[in-house]
SEMIPA-480718 format. One line per field, with one value per atom (N, C-alpha, C): residue in three letters; atom name; x, y negated, z. Coordinates in Angstrom, 1 decimal. Example, Ala and Ser with C-alpha at 12.3 -4.5 7.8 and 13.67 -1.06 7.14 Angstrom:
<rs>
code = ALA:ALA:ALA:SER:SER:SER
site = N:CA:C:N:CA:C
xx = 13.2:12.3:13.2:12.8:13.7:12.9
yy = 5.7:4.5:3.3:2.2:1.1:0.0
zz = 7.8:7.8:7.8:7.1:7.1:7.9
</rs>
This chain:
<rs>
code = MET:MET:MET:ARG:ARG:ARG:THR:THR:THR:GLY:GLY:GLY:ILE:ILE:ILE:ILE:ILE:ILE:ILE:ILE:ILE:ALA:ALA:ALA:ALA:ALA:ALA:VAL:VAL:VAL:ALA:ALA:ALA:ILE:ILE:ILE:ALA:ALA:ALA:LEU:LEU:LEU:LEU:LEU:LEU:ALA:ALA:ALA:ILE:ILE:ILE:GLY:GLY:GLY:GLY:GLY:GLY:ALA:ALA:ALA:TYR:TYR:TYR:MET:MET:MET:VAL:VAL:VAL:ASP:ASP:ASP:ILE:ILE:ILE:ASP:ASP:ASP:GLN:GLN:GLN:THR:THR:THR:GLN:GLN:GLN:ASP:ASP:ASP:GLY:GLY:GLY:GLU:GLU:GLU:LEU:LEU:LEU:PRO:PRO:PRO:GLU:GLU:GLU:VAL:VAL:VAL:SER:SER:SER:VAL:VAL:VAL:GLU:GLU:GLU:GLY:GLY:GLY:GLY:GLY:GLY:GLN:GLN:GLN:LEU:LEU:LEU:PRO:PRO:PRO:GLU:GLU:GLU:PHE:PHE:PHE:ASP:ASP:ASP:ALA:ALA:ALA:GLU:GLU:GLU:VAL:VAL:VAL:GLY:GLY:GLY:ASP:ASP:ASP:VAL:VAL:VAL:GLU:GLU:GLU:VAL:VAL:VAL:THR:THR:THR:GLU:GLU:GLU:GLU:GLU:GLU:THR:THR:THR:VAL:VAL:VAL:THR:THR:THR:VAL:VAL:VAL:PRO:PRO:PRO:SER:SER:SER:ILE:ILE:ILE:GLU:GLU:GLU:VAL:VAL:VAL:THR:THR:THR:PRO:PRO:PRO:PRO:PRO:PRO:GLU:GLU:GLU:ALA:ALA:ALA:ASP:ASP:ASP:ASP:ASP:ASP:SER:SER:SER
site = N:CA:C:N:CA:C:N:CA:C:N:CA:C:N:CA:C:N:CA:C:N:CA:C:N:CA:C:N:CA:C:N:CA:C:N:CA:C:N:CA:C:N:CA:C:N:CA:C:N:CA:C:N:CA:C:N:CA:C:N:CA:C:N:CA:C:N:CA:C:N:CA:C:N:CA:C:N:CA:C:N:CA:C:N:CA:C:N:CA:C:N:CA:C:N:CA:C:N:CA:C:N:CA:C:N:CA:C:N:CA:C:N:CA:C:N:CA:C:N:CA:C:N:CA:C:N:CA:C:N:CA:C:N:CA:C:N:CA:C:N:CA:C:N:CA:C:N:CA:C:N:CA:C:N:CA:C:N:CA:C:N:CA:C:N:CA:C:N:CA:C:N:CA:C:N:CA:C:N:CA:C:N:CA:C:N:CA:C:N:CA:C:N:CA:C:N:CA:C:N:CA:C:N:CA:C:N:CA:C:N:CA:C:N:CA:C:N:CA:C:N:CA:C:N:CA:C:N:CA:C:N:CA:C:N:CA:C:N:CA:C:N:CA:C:N:CA:C:N:CA:C:N:CA:C:N:CA:C:N:CA:C
xx = -12.9:-11.8:-12.2:-12.5:-12.8:-14.4:-15.7:-16.4:-15.9:-15.1:-14.1:-14.3:-13.3:-12.4:-13.6:-13.9:-15.2:-16.7:-16.2:-17.9:-16.6:-14.8:-14.0:-13.9:-13.9:-13.4:-15.1:-16.5:-17.6:-17.3:-17.0:-16.7:-16.3:-15.2:-14.3:-14.2:-15.3:-15.8:-16.9:-17.7:-18.8:-18.4:-17.6:-16.7:-16.3:-15.2:-14.8:-16.1:-16.8:-17.2:-18.3:-18.5:-19.3:-18.4:-17.2:-16.8:-16.5:-16.0:-16.6:-17.3:-18.2:-19.7:-20.1:-19.0:-18.9:-18.4:-17.5:-17.2:-17.3:-17.7:-18.0:-17.1:-16.0:-15.6:-16.0:-15.9:-16.1:-15.2:-15.0:-14.2:-14.5:-13.6:-14.6:-14.1:-12.1:-11.6:-10.8:-10.6:-9.8:-8.2:-7.4:-5.8:-4.8:-4.0:-3.4:-1.6:-1.3:0.9:1.1:1.9:2.5:3.8:3.7:4.8:6.0:6.9:8.5:9.1:9.9:10.9:12.7:12.9:14.3:15.6:16.1:17.4:18.4:19.7:21.1:21.1:22.3:22.7:23.9:23.9:25.5:25.4:25.9:25.5:27.0:27.2:28.3:29.3:31.0:31.7:32.2:32.9:33.8:35.1:35.9:37.0:37.1:36.9:37.2:38.4:39.3:40.1:39.6:39.8:39.0:40.0:40.3:41.2:40.4:42.3:41.8:41.3:40.3:39.9:40.0:40.9:41.7:40.7:40.1:39.2:40.3:39.8:40.6:40.0:40.4:39.3:39.9:39.4:39.9:38.5:39.2:38.7:38.7:37.1:37.1:36.5:37.2:36.4:35.9:34.3:33.6:33.3:33.1:32.5:31.3:30.7:30.0:29.4:27.2:27.0:26.0:25.6:24.9:24.1:22.4:21.5:20.2:20.1:19.7:18.0:16.4:16.1:15.4:14.7:14.4:13.2:13.3:11.9:11.0:10.2:8.1:8.0:7.0:7.0:5.5:4.2:3.9:2.5:3.2:2.3:1.1
yy = -9.8:-9.3:-8.5:-10.0:-9.4:-8.6:-8.7:-7.9:-6.2:-6.4:-4.8:-4.1:-4.9:-4.6:-4.5:-4.6:-4.8:-3.3:-3.3:-1.5:-0.4:-1.0:0.1:0.5:0.0:0.5:0.9:0.1:0.9:2.2:2.4:3.6:4.9:4.5:5.2:5.5:4.5:5.1:5.8:6.1:6.6:8.0:7.9:9.8:9.7:9.2:10.1:10.0:9.7:9.8:10.8:11.2:12.4:13.7:13.7:14.7:15.0:14.1:14.3:15.8:15.4:16.1:17.9:18.1:18.8:20.4:19.7:20.4:21.3:22.7:23.2:24.0:23.5:25.1:25.1:26.6:27.3:28.6:28.1:28.7:30.3:31.5:32.8:33.6:33.4:34.5:33.3:33.8:32.5:32.5:32.3:31.9:33.3:33.3:33.6:33.8:34.0:32.9:34.9:35.3:36.4:36.1:37.7:38.0:37.9:37.0:37.2:37.4:37.8:38.5:38.4:37.7:36.7:37.6:38.9:38.9:38.1:38.2:37.5:36.6:36.6:35.0:34.6:33.4:33.0:31.6:30.6:29.2:29.1:28.2:28.3:27.1:27.5:26.2:25.5:24.4:23.4:23.2:23.2:22.2:20.7:20.0:18.8:17.7:16.9:16.2:14.6:13.7:12.5:11.4:10.5:9.3:9.0:7.8:7.9:5.8:6.0:4.8:3.5:2.7:2.3:0.9:0.8:-0.3:-1.1:-2.3:-3.1:-5.1:-5.1:-6.2:-7.8:-8.7:-10.4:-11.5:-12.4:-13.1:-14.2:-14.5:-15.2:-16.7:-18.2:-19.2:-19.5:-19.8:-19.9:-21.3:-22.2:-24.4:-23.8:-24.9:-25.6:-26.1:-26.4:-26.8:-27.7:-29.0:-29.7:-30.5:-29.4:-29.9:-31.2:-32.1:-32.7:-33.5:-32.6:-32.9:-34.4:-34.4:-35.5:-36.2:-37.4:-37.9:-38.1:-37.4:-38.0:-39.0:-38.9:-40.3:-40.2:-41.4:-41.6:-42.0:-41.6:-42.4:-41.4
zz = -36.8:-35.7:-34.7:-34.2:-33.1:-32.4:-33.0:-32.9:-33.1:-34.8:-34.8:-34.3:-33.0:-31.9:-30.5:-30.9:-29.3:-29.8:-31.0:-31.6:-31.4:-32.0:-31.9:-29.8:-29.1:-28.3:-27.7:-27.3:-27.6:-28.3:-29.1:-29.9:-28.9:-28.3:-27.9:-26.4:-26.2:-24.2:-24.4:-26.0:-26.3:-26.9:-27.2:-27.5:-26.2:-25.4:-23.9:-23.1:-22.9:-21.4:-23.1:-23.7:-24.5:-23.9:-24.6:-24.1:-22.9:-22.1:-20.8:-20.2:-20.5:-20.1:-21.2:-22.6:-23.5:-22.7:-21.7:-21.3:-19.6:-19.4:-18.4:-17.7:-16.6:-16.6:-15.4:-14.7:-13.3:-13.0:-11.8:-12.0:-11.7:-11.4:-11.9:-10.7:-10.2:-9.3:-8.7:-6.8:-6.7:-7.3:-6.8:-7.0:-5.3:-6.0:-4.6:-4.7:-4.1:-4.3:-4.4:-5.1:-5.1:-3.3:-2.8:-2.0:-2.5:-1.6:-1.9:-0.8:-1.4:-0.2:0.2:0.7:0.4:1.9:1.4:2.2:1.4:3.2:2.8:1.5:1.3:0.0:1.2:0.3:0.6:0.4:1.2:0.7:0.0:-1.4:-1.5:-0.8:-1.1:0.0:-0.4:-0.6:-1.4:-0.4:-0.9:-0.6:-1.3:-0.5:-1.6:-0.8:-1.5:-1.6:-1.4:-0.2:0.0:-0.5:-0.3:-0.1:1.2:1.8:3.5:3.2:4.4:5.3:5.2:5.3:6.7:7.1:8.2:9.0:9.7:8.9:9.9:10.6:11.9:12.1:11.2:10.5:10.5:11.1:11.0:11.3:10.4:9.5:8.6:8.7:9.2:9.7:7.9:8.8:7.6:7.6:6.5:6.6:7.1:7.5:8.4:7.4:6.6:6.2:6.8:6.0:6.7:5.7:5.7:4.6:5.8:4.5:4.8:3.8:4.4:3.7:3.2:2.2:1.8:2.7:3.1:3.5:3.2:3.2:3.3:3.0:1.1:1.1:1.8:1.3:2.7:1.3:0.2:-1.5:-1.2
</rs>
């Protein structure tokens, strides 16, 4: 079973390498971007009704926590 997987992987790798060398692409003409002219236009306008946010300051008492690590065992 393992031998079949190895043989299949080697075959796929050889096909991929061979396929890469079978194709030869050469550029025959340079590309060029088109010239574009943009005039005028208008951005859209929006009216939005949003809720109000009220910010208040509050004092909160936070409990203190004491952590005591276990003592090191010298064994």
